[in-house]
N, C-alpha and C positions, 0 to 999 in steps of 0.2 A: 504493499499499500504506500502510496505517496506521502512524504512527511507532511505535506501542505494539508492533504485531507485529515490526517491524524492528529495535527495541532497539539501535539504534546513533546515537551522538552525537558530532560534531565540535566541540571547543571551542578557540577561540583565545585565547591569553594564558593558557595552562593550566598553566603551570610552577610558579606559586605563587599565593597570595592567594585572589581570588573565583573565579578561573577553576579552580583546583585545587579548591576547594569545590564548584563545580558538578561537575567530574569525579568526585569521591567520592560525591557525592549521586546520581548516576546509576549508579555502580558498585556501590552497596549495592543497587540494584535488578536488579543482573546483567547490566547493559548493556556493550556493547563501546564503548569510549571513544577517540576520536581527540585526542591531546593535541598541540595545534599551538603552537609558541612559537619564539623565536629562542633562547631559553636552553635548551639541549639538557640541561644537566646537571640543572636544575630539572625539565624536562619528564620525564627518565629517572626521578627521584625520585617524580614523579607517577604514573607508570606502574607502578611498584612498590606505590604506595600503593593503587592502583586495584585491582591483582591481590589485594592483601591484604584489601581490601573486599569481592572476592566478583565483579568484574567482568573484563574484558580490555582490556588498554592498548595503544595504538599511539603512540609518539612520533615526532613528524615536525618538522622544522626550518620554521618558514614565517614568513616577514616579511609581515604583512598589508598593508603599504603597496604591495606589488608585486602588481599583479594575475596575473603569470606565476607568482609563487610561491604564491599561494593557488590557482590552477588547478592546480599540481602536486601540491599536497596533496589536493585534490578527487579528481584523476585517481587517486592511490595509494589513497584510501579506498574510491572506489567499485570499483576494479579488485580489492581485497581482500575488501570486505564486499558488492559488488553494489548498495550504497544506502547512504544517510546519512538517518535519520529525523528529526533533530534537528541543526540548525547554532545554536550559540552564538557570537555575534561579540562577544567579551569584551575581547580585547586592547585595552590603552589606555596612554595616558601623562598626567600633569598637565603643567600649565603657566601660571605667574603672572606678575604684573608688569602695569603700567598700559600701556595703548594708546600707542603713539608711542615708548614705552621698550622695548618687546618686540622684540628682533631679528625681522626678517621672516623668517629661518631657522627660528626657533622656532615661529613662527605654521605655517609649512609642516610642520615635523616633527610638532606636535600634530595639525593637521587631517589630515596624511597618514596618521596612525595611528588617530586616535579616530573620525573621520569616513570617510576613504576606505578604512581597513580595513574598515570595516561594509559600504560600498557595494560592495566588492571581494567580499566574502563573498556577500552577496547576488545580485551579477551572476553569480558562477559557480555558487552552488549551486542557486539558483531553476529555471533551465531543466532542471537535472538532475531536481528534486523534481518538477516537472510531468510530466516522461516517465515516473518512478517511480509516479505516482498520488496524491502527496501528502507531507506532512512537516510541519514546524514549524520556525520561525525565530526565534530569541531574539537581541534586540538590546540590548546593556548601555549604558544612558545613566546618567544620575546625577542626584541632586537638582539639579546644575548645568543640567540640561537642562529643569529645570522653573521654577526660580528662579535669576536671573542676579545673582550678587554680584560686587563691584567687583574688579578686579586679577586676574582668571583669564579674560580675554576668550576666548583660544583655545578653552581648554576649555569655558566656556559655549556658544561658538558651535558647537562640533563636536557637543557633548551634545544641544543643542536641535535640531540638525539631524538626529540620530539618531532622536529622538521623533518629529519630522516624517515621516521616511522611513518609520518603523515605522506610523504613522497610515495613510499613503498605502498600504502594501501590505496592510493589514487588507482593504480593498475589493478592491484590485486581485488578490489571490491566494484569494478567497473560493471563486470558481466552482473553482479548482484543486485544493481540499481541502488547502490550505496554511494553517496558522495562524500567528500572529504575535503576539509578546509583546516589550514593551519594559520593562526592569527600571531602576528610577530609584532607587537606595539614597543614603541619606544616607552621611556619612562613616563607613567601617567600617576596621578595622584591616588594611591590606594594604601591599604595598611600593611604592604608587604614588609616595611621596615619592622614595625612591631612584630610581626610574625617572625622575622629573622631574629630579633632579640629574644623572644620567648623560646624560640627554638635553641639558641645557643646556652641560654641560661647564665651562668657565671662564665662570660667569656674570658679567657685567659691569653688571647691573641689580640692584637690591635686591629681593629677594623672601623675605627672612629672616623679616619679619613674618607673611607668608602662609603659610610652611612651618611656624612655629611654632603658628600658629593651627590648622591642619590636625592637626599631631601632638596638640594639647590635646584637639581634637574625637574623634580616634581613641583617645586614652587613656579618654576618658569614655564612648565609645559603648556604648549598650546592646544594639546590634544586630550581630552576628557574620557574617561571611562563610557560614558554615554556616546562619544563619537565613535569608539571602537566598537561598541556594541551595536550600534546602527549600522556600521560598515559590515560587520559580521553577519547580521540579519540579511542584507542585501545579498554578500556573497553566498550564504547558504541558497537562496532563493535562486541565484544564477548558477549555481555549482562551481564557484570559483575555488581554486586552490589556496590560494595566497591571499591575506589581508596583511598589507604592510602599510601603516598608515603615516602620511607626512613626508613631503618630498626630500627634507634632508636625509631621512632613513633610507629612503628607496636609492638615493644617490649614493650615500655610503655603502650600501649593500652592492650595488652596480660596480662601485670601484673595487671593492673587495673581492668579488668574483671574476673581475675581468682581468685584475692583476694582484693575487694575493700575495706573491712574494714582496712586491713594490709596497703594497698597503701594510703588511705587517713588518716589513723591513723598516719604513719609515716610523712606524710605532716604536720598534725596538732603538731605533737612533735617537728619537727623542727622550725614551728611558735613559740611555746611555749618558745623555747631556742633561739629564734633570728636568726636563721640560714636558715630560708626559703629564704629570698631574695639573700644572698650570694650563695646558692645552684642554685638557678635559673639564677642568673648572670654567674656562672660557666657553666652550660648548654648552655645558650644563646651565650656566647663565642664561643661554639665549634660547634654551629649550631644544636643543638639537641632539640630544641623547635619550 
């Protein structure tokens, strides 16, 4: 069945930020929205906002790093609705620091949510979408999935893998009538910094500079979560593979793809001369990252 006919969407990490924006964008179209998150207070708030926007909401606790947890959420929604037209694998956390300094436990936590959360969602929902005759999967990556900045390796690795997974699925799922989209936004104003600090607990390595850079970029960002959500809904309707908001981001991605050796060689040169962080701060203040 076509996802437009089903008008049901399941969104992970929908208690706040970009996930909430996705929920409201589909609610405004009158869809039924599955709000999946570990933050049930925030999920309940999103559910009320969904109802006010004209949709129907179902809030479920779901830890995306747990395959059993994702499967239980899918069982509930399929039992309630009979099918899920769109799955949005959005839940994520940040992670900063230099390789070799980041505790391996933080690597495991970031990869467990940002990558395995997406893998778990695809693993559970794809067979069901094949049985129902179609659907659409949205995997949320990041600018970090396209361009790898220093001192954010766990996040970069996870988000790049999400891009690769989605590209793989584009071909694998074509004959099943299942569309796929990968969303690669620049820094937008969400609560990912709070999630990063909560994840790390008592941080014993220095990520203060990275956190301040992201705060600066958030404050200067010209793109809102609502903008990203609206672009994503249109991409799903048109079965587009990529959502890459903003001309600066698209130009940077193009440069990195056309000449990666030159792109990263210049980055390394700036680092050797102590100019890398000043350049990134310059870009952050203008909302270009």
